[in-house]
C-alpha positions as a printed NumPy array, in Angstrom:
array([[174.641, -36.53 , -92.394],
       [174.401, -38.337, -89.072],
       [171.208, -38.713, -87.037],
       [170.661, -39.977, -83.513],
       [167.29 , -41.431, -82.488],
       [166.479, -41.519, -78.776],
       [164.228, -44.48 , -78.011],
       [163.879, -47.963, -79.486],
       [160.2  , -48.645, -79.137],
       [158.127, -49.157, -82.271],
       [158.324, -45.416, -83.041],
       [162.094, -45.219, -82.636],
       [162.833, -48.385, -84.604],
       [160.63 , -47.303, -87.506],
       [162.226, -43.855, -87.434],
       [165.735, -45.314, -87.581],
       [164.803, -47.524, -90.536],
       [163.184, -44.625, -92.413],
       [166.159, -42.316, -91.802],
       [168.574, -44.939, -93.082],
       [166.493, -45.391, -96.225],
       [166.655, -41.604, -96.649],
       [170.453, -41.884, -96.787],
       [171.466, -40.83 , -93.272],
       [173.935, -42.526, -90.956],
       [171.815, -43.523, -87.947],
       [172.48 , -44.407, -84.323],
       [169.696, -45.431, -81.926],
       [170.154, -44.887, -78.188],
       [168.047, -47.004, -75.846],
       [168.314, -47.377, -72.078],
       [166.819, -50.858, -72.127],
       [168.658, -54.001, -73.27 ],
       [166.673, -54.321, -76.51 ],
       [163.89 , -52.911, -78.649],
       [160.169, -52.68 , -77.795],
       [160.543, -53.422, -74.093],
       [158.118, -50.839, -72.719],
       [154.953, -49.384, -74.322],
       [155.466, -51.41 , -77.511],
       [155.946, -54.707, -75.716],
       [152.514, -56.27 , -75.2  ],
       [149.847, -53.953, -76.591],
       [146.596, -55.004, -78.212],
       [148.139, -55.229, -81.678],
       [145.093, -53.657, -83.377],
       [145.604, -51.632, -86.563],
       [142.208, -50.162, -87.368],
       [142.71 , -46.713, -88.96 ],
       [138.993, -46.052, -89.255],
       [138.647, -46.344, -85.488],
       [141.548, -44.037, -84.707],
       [140.392, -40.947, -82.879],
       [141.12 , -38.739, -79.89 ],
       [140.289, -39.796, -76.375],
       [138.924, -36.275, -75.924],
       [135.428, -36.652, -77.36 ],
       [131.945, -35.316, -76.56 ],
       [130.431, -37.27 , -73.722],
       [133.727, -38.78 , -72.544],
       [133.962, -36.691, -69.325],
       [130.537, -37.958, -68.29 ],
       [131.551, -41.542, -69.078],
       [134.737, -41.237, -67.018],
       [132.72 , -40.078, -64.012],
       [130.28 , -42.95 , -64.442],
       [133.136, -45.457, -64.671],
       [134.366, -44.331, -61.236],
       [131.5  , -46.29 , -59.694],
       [132.048, -49.511, -61.67 ],
       [134.257, -52.392, -60.468],
       [135.194, -53.278, -64.058],
       [135.59 , -50.279, -66.34 ],
       [137.39 , -49.369, -69.57 ],
       [138.654, -46.089, -68.076],
       [140.181, -45.701, -64.62 ],
       [140.759, -42.209, -63.226],
       [142.664, -41.868, -59.987],
       [142.721, -38.186, -58.974],
       [145.842, -36.854, -57.305],
       [147.24 , -33.466, -56.284],
       [149.625, -33.368, -59.246],
       [149.442, -29.902, -60.898],
       [150.575, -31.433, -64.203],
       [147.657, -33.867, -64.132],
       [145.069, -31.136, -63.604],
       [146.627, -28.891, -66.259],
       [146.384, -31.823, -68.668],
       [142.759, -32.501, -67.703],
       [141.844, -28.846, -68.231],
       [143.266, -28.943, -71.76 ],
       [141.658, -32.32 , -72.396],
       [138.214, -31.087, -71.341],
       [138.539, -28.188, -73.772],
       [139.197, -30.657, -76.599],
       [135.999, -32.622, -75.848],
       [134.057, -30.046, -77.859],
       [132.446, -31.597, -80.961],
       [134.132, -29.273, -83.455],
       [137.566, -29.87 , -81.932],
       [136.922, -33.596, -81.743],
       [136.126, -33.786, -85.451],
       [139.191, -31.733, -86.325],
       [141.507, -33.87 , -84.184],
       [139.995, -37.117, -85.439],
       [140.544, -36.049, -89.054],
       [144.177, -35.254, -88.299],
       [144.754, -38.627, -86.646],
       [143.004, -40.605, -89.35 ],
       [144.924, -38.824, -92.081],
       [148.113, -40.079, -90.472],
       [146.76 , -43.546, -89.647],
       [145.578, -44.343, -93.189],
       [148.868, -43.083, -94.622],
       [150.768, -45.215, -92.127],
       [148.741, -48.302, -92.995],
       [149.726, -47.994, -96.656],
       [153.37 , -47.412, -95.71 ],
       [153.281, -50.493, -93.47 ],
       [151.901, -52.661, -96.258],
       [154.618, -51.434, -98.608],
       [157.312, -52.125, -96.019],
       [155.868, -55.553, -95.211],
       [155.862, -56.534, -98.882],
       [159.361, -55.185, -99.516],
       [160.924, -57.222, -96.713],
       [158.455, -60.139, -96.468],
       [157.985, -59.456, -92.751],
       [155.767, -61.836, -90.809],
       [154.634, -60.676, -87.374],
       [151.631, -62.871, -86.553],
       [149.433, -60.52 , -88.534],
       [145.823, -61.238, -89.342],
       [143.083, -59.48 , -91.291],
       [139.564, -58.819, -90.045],
       [138.18 , -57.277, -86.883],
       [134.839, -57.788, -85.127],
       [133.413, -55.302, -82.631],
       [130.985, -57.043, -80.277],
       [127.882, -55.333, -78.875],
       [126.377, -56.802, -75.733],
       [123.209, -54.666, -75.837],
       [120.789, -53.195, -78.353],
       [121.75 , -49.752, -77.051],
       [125.328, -50.354, -78.21 ],
       [124.073, -51.454, -81.616],
       [122.051, -48.257, -81.945],
       [124.94 , -46.108, -80.698],
       [127.173, -47.565, -83.4  ],
       [125.217, -45.67 , -86.058],
       [127.526, -42.675, -85.645],
       [130.604, -44.849, -86.092],
       [129.122, -46.562, -89.126],
       [128.354, -43.236, -90.747],
       [131.929, -42.134, -90.137],
       [133.295, -45.363, -91.643],
       [131.078, -44.911, -94.699],
       [132.367, -41.364, -95.104],
       [135.952, -42.648, -94.921],
       [135.306, -45.446, -97.418],
       [136.096, -48.171, -94.851],
       [134.365, -51.467, -95.613],
       [132.137, -52.58 , -92.753],
       [128.998, -54.594, -92.123],
       [126.592, -54.555, -89.202],
       [126.155, -58.2  , -88.14 ],
       [123.377, -59.857, -86.22 ],
       [124.349, -61.989, -83.226],
       [123.942, -65.096, -85.386],
       [126.266, -63.712, -88.054],
       [128.863, -62.861, -85.4  ],
       [128.773, -66.417, -84.081],
       [128.964, -67.834, -87.594],
       [132.084, -65.759, -88.29 ],
       [133.641, -66.623, -84.923],
       [132.199, -69.933, -83.65 ],
       [134.36 , -69.855, -80.508],
       [132.286, -67.03 , -78.982],
       [130.82 , -68.382, -75.738],
       [127.075, -69.039, -76.289],
       [126.162, -68.101, -72.704],
       [127.374, -64.508, -73.066],
       [124.692, -62.125, -74.242],
       [125.329, -60.729, -77.725],
       [123.133, -58.235, -79.57 ],
       [125.245, -57.893, -82.713],
       [128.582, -56.746, -84.04 ],
       [130.397, -54.583, -86.53 ],
       [132.693, -56.427, -88.915],
       [135.633, -54.634, -90.536],
       [137.149, -57.135, -92.975],
       [140.163, -55.04 , -94.01 ],
       [141.426, -53.973, -90.594],
       [144.471, -55.774, -89.266],
       [146.13 , -56.991, -86.098],
       [149.709, -57.988, -85.481],
       [152.429, -58.445, -82.889],
       [153.963, -54.983, -82.512],
       [157.052, -56.099, -80.573],
       [157.728, -58.959, -83.004],
       [157.566, -56.501, -85.904],
       [159.935, -54.111, -84.109],
       [162.511, -56.861, -83.583],
       [162.446, -57.846, -87.239],
       [162.667, -54.266, -88.444],
       [165.596, -53.72 , -86.073],
       [167.427, -56.629, -87.719],
       [166.693, -55.187, -91.164],
       [167.938, -51.764, -90.047],
       [171.149, -53.253, -88.66 ],
       [171.807, -55.036, -91.95 ],
       [171.321, -51.674, -93.665],
       [173.906, -50.045, -91.397],
       [171.956, -48.635, -88.423],
       [173.797, -48.8  , -85.108],
       [171.813, -49.656, -81.976],
       [173.371, -48.797, -78.622],
       [171.47 , -50.51 , -75.822],
       [171.855, -49.9  , -72.108],
       [172.685, -46.246, -72.685],
       [170.874, -43.633, -70.6  ],
       [170.384, -40.159, -72.097],
       [170.815, -37.626, -69.3  ],
       [170.519, -34.238, -71.009],
       [170.946, -32.326, -74.242],
       [173.914, -29.943, -74.262],
       [173.158, -26.771, -76.2  ],
       [175.352, -24.312, -78.077],
       [174.273, -21.4  , -80.286],
       [170.629, -22.488, -80.223],
       [171.33 , -26.027, -81.389],
       [171.904, -29.391, -79.728],
       [175.668, -29.815, -79.6  ],
       [175.6  , -33.308, -78.088],
       [173.617, -35.661, -75.914],
       [175.046, -36.26 , -72.472],
       [174.726, -40.   , -71.804],
       [175.839, -42.663, -69.36 ],
       [178.691, -43.558, -71.756],
       [179.768, -40.015, -72.517],
       [178.703, -37.404, -75.099],
       [177.139, -38.527, -78.379],
       [177.156, -36.079, -81.287],
       [175.184, -35.916, -84.512],
       [173.856, -33.481, -87.098],
       [170.212, -34.208, -86.248],
       [168.518, -35.586, -83.139],
       [165.103, -37.273, -83.031],
       [163.324, -37.673, -79.706],
       [161.158, -40.783, -79.871],
       [161.231, -41.817, -76.23 ],
       [157.516, -41.829, -75.447],
       [156.606, -40.384, -72.06 ],
       [160.29 , -40.207, -71.089],
       [160.766, -37.579, -73.796],
       [159.402, -34.992, -71.353],
       [162.394, -35.052, -69.015],
       [164.771, -34.469, -71.918],
       [162.756, -31.745, -73.619],
       [161.646, -29.583, -70.66 ],
       [165.16 , -28.393, -69.654],
       [165.736, -27.044, -73.172],
       [162.469, -25.138, -73.258],
       [160.103, -27.563, -75.017],
       [157.231, -28.36 , -72.671],
       [154.742, -30.785, -74.124],
       [151.416, -31.289, -72.302],
       [151.878, -35.054, -72.434],
       [150.541, -37.479, -69.839],
       [151.085, -41.197, -69.277],
       [147.797, -43.036, -69.796],
       [148.45 , -46.624, -68.82 ],
       [147.171, -49.639, -70.692],
       [147.119, -53.253, -69.52 ],
       [147.254, -56.651, -71.183],
       [147.227, -60.333, -70.376],
       [148.883, -62.863, -72.698],
       [147.924, -66.486, -72.168],
       [148.999, -69.665, -73.913],
       [146.067, -71.212, -75.756],
       [145.276, -74.605, -74.261],
       [142.083, -75.409, -76.197],
       [142.416, -74.255, -79.786],
       [138.834, -75.138, -80.672],
       [137.679, -72.607, -78.061],
       [140.075, -69.825, -79.088],
       [139.225, -67.098, -81.617],
       [140.619, -66.839, -85.115],
       [139.006, -63.433, -85.616],
       [140.226, -60.519, -83.508],
       [137.366, -59.088, -81.484],
       [136.677, -55.976, -79.434],
       [134.289, -56.005, -76.481],
       [132.528, -52.656, -76.902],
       [131.248, -52.531, -73.33 ],
       [134.67 , -52.842, -71.713],
       [136.827, -51.664, -74.657],
       [138.913, -54.833, -74.437],
       [140.549, -56.33 , -77.525],
       [141.089, -60.081, -77.752],
       [143.636, -61.013, -80.388],
       [145.131, -64.338, -81.325],
       [148.897, -64.156, -81.78 ],
       [150.205, -67.527, -82.881],
       [149.479, -69.967, -80.069],
       [148.753, -67.177, -77.571],
       [145.74 , -65.017, -76.805],
       [146.37 , -61.334, -76.105],
       [143.695, -59.586, -74.016],
       [144.327, -55.845, -73.847],
       [142.597, -52.647, -72.858],
       [141.89 , -50.137, -70.087],
       [143.018, -46.527, -69.95 ],
       [144.286, -45.563, -66.495],
       [145.016, -41.929, -65.745],
       [146.384, -40.324, -62.629],
       [148.613, -42.998, -61.095],
       [152.382, -42.994, -60.893],
       [154.654, -45.96 , -61.275],
       [154.142, -49.039, -63.413],
       [152.771, -51.536, -60.902],
       [149.994, -53.85 , -62.006],
       [146.647, -52.955, -60.434],
       [143.853, -55.405, -59.717],
       [140.971, -53.336, -61.138],
       [142.18 , -53.092, -64.741],
       [143.241, -56.739, -64.713],
       [139.767, -57.766, -63.538],
       [138.3  , -55.91 , -66.517],
       [140.55 , -57.813, -68.936],
       [139.826, -61.181, -67.365],
       [136.088, -60.572, -67.308],
       [136.074, -59.981, -71.064],
       [138.256, -63.048, -71.653],
       [136.108, -65.307, -69.468],
       [132.868, -63.959, -70.969],
       [133.83 , -64.579, -74.598],
       [136.422, -67.379, -74.593],
       [136.333, -69.014, -71.134],
       [137.911, -72.321, -72.166],
       [140.599, -71.037, -74.544],
       [143.333, -70.59 , -71.945],
       [144.174, -70.821, -68.266],
       [144.019, -67.1  , -67.642],
       [145.384, -67.202, -64.113],
       [148.671, -68.336, -65.686],
       [148.75 , -65.405, -68.122],
       [151.623, -62.956, -68.3  ],
       [150.374, -59.521, -67.298],
       [151.757, -56.225, -68.564],
       [151.265, -52.494, -68.093],
       [152.601, -49.798, -70.401],
       [152.628, -45.987, -70.28 ],
       [151.069, -44.543, -73.417],
       [152.234, -40.95 , -74.069],
       [149.022, -39.04 , -74.693],
       [148.535, -35.412, -75.638],
       [145.226, -33.796, -74.629],
       [143.985, -33.275, -78.198],
       [145.015, -36.706, -79.54 ],
       [147.429, -36.358, -82.505],
       [151.171, -36.886, -81.98 ],
       [153.841, -34.236, -82.566],
       [156.059, -34.868, -85.579],
       [158.962, -33.051, -87.154],
       [160.65 , -29.745, -86.427],
       [161.118, -27.846, -83.183],
       [162.377, -24.3  , -82.582],
       [165.805, -25.91 , -82.091],
       [167.148, -26.285, -85.612],
       [168.609, -29.785, -85.392],
       [166.094, -31.293, -82.95 ],
       [163.054, -33.216, -84.186],
       [160.126, -34.961, -82.498],
       [158.253, -38.21 , -83.045],
       [156.218, -38.702, -79.889],
       [152.8  , -38.372, -78.247],
       [150.965, -41.124, -80.147],
       [148.93 , -42.257, -77.134],
       [147.297, -45.635, -77.745],
       [147.73 , -45.397, -81.53 ],
       [151.502, -45.705, -81.855],
       [151.369, -49.085, -83.573],
       [148.962, -48.019, -86.297],
       [150.786, -44.695, -86.849],
       [154.407, -45.822, -86.452],
       [155.549, -46.442, -90.025],
       [153.86 , -43.332, -91.418],
       [155.147, -41.095, -88.621],
       [158.669, -42.374, -89.208],
       [158.475, -41.704, -92.924],
       [157.251, -38.154, -92.287],
       [160.042, -37.338, -89.831],
       [162.66 , -38.825, -92.147],
       [161.325, -36.768, -95.061],
       [161.443, -33.567, -92.994],
       [165.03 , -34.181, -91.884],
       [166.126, -35.146, -95.388],
       [164.59 , -31.969, -96.823],
       [161.824, -33.731, -98.726],
       [158.165, -32.752, -98.841],
       [156.077, -35.203, -96.768],
       [153.393, -37.034, -98.722],
       [150.54 , -35.915, -96.471],
       [149.493, -32.563, -95.053],
       [151.111, -32.03 , -91.637],
       [148.532, -29.503, -90.445],
       [147.766, -30.289, -86.805],
       [150.476, -32.96 , -86.547],
       [153.409, -30.767, -85.537],
       [154.584, -28.811, -82.524],
       [153.226, -25.63 , -84.133],
       [149.774, -26.221, -82.677],
       [151.183, -25.876, -79.155],
       [153.645, -23.107, -79.894],
       [150.787, -21.077, -81.387],
       [148.68 , -21.668, -78.298],
       [145.95 , -23.421, -80.26 ],
       [145.517, -26.035, -77.569],
       [146.512, -23.91 , -74.61 ]])
């Protein structure tokens, strides 16, 4: 049986590897010149399953409106006249209900914890090193943030995730590089959560997949799916038709243009994230523990001899140009916590389009088209969900029962109108 995977980001690469392990002949089609060159390229690198949850949450609409008035903000909303944007927002607002939030969060965390275990198994099997580190510290600037964390701590306790509420002194003892002049009320330490270089992992897994027999075809643009008798007959590409027995769409936000003409219309929107990656110039002032600034939702992660500063969710803008506002937010967090670690004006800046569905969980597995499968819509949680999502899709295609319940993780929830 031959499978074609469209997309070679972290989702596509993991899918190709999982399909090959399931015994299929696999070809990956990617328009770029290599793997992980878009959304997977320079993300925060955080893998914290206990923190995975939908963007649609109670109180978030009010926060977004408040952020409109702030020069540095974790969420940037730029209204436009796009009908697709306002349809997405209408669905998203509906999902901000507490009951729906809890349901969607449970679905996402089910997948994230499964994926974390699958990643650890894969990492051990192949001895993959990708600048990974263990331990994560959420920093609270104010007492109000400490108090507000009670809900999160209760959730982590319910999930069995180890965590400890730290005083400011304990935070500084764990991470001495924290700048003493920046106000700190406390922190939440999660010793088992992980960080790692997503793109570096994708490159290594690509090499492993190639050794196992996966074919990667770079610089190939997929133009359309040609249909016959209710099935995909071939993919029309810039190098001619490509045929297979099964097709997996794992192209992130670009999946929309391929799916819509064949009747699959996902309510998926690009929510852009930004990062700055700077060479560490003063190692004694750089962090060894990955930290999250709770006020600005900015993660600061050491990756080898570089510091990755990542965050911001920007909705409503087209194109992938770098905007000053989100970059100011990143640099403020970096200068506040680790001002002497790097020369931030020399950082490499990045923006990526995260494919987000209004309710939060991705769509995995079957479609009404018998030989077409999906692995897309992971939003900002693609890295933490990638290996598990790939295993699930490979199991479905290979006719095996997935190891976790897929309720709420498939296209069925949209076909049934549950989120309409």
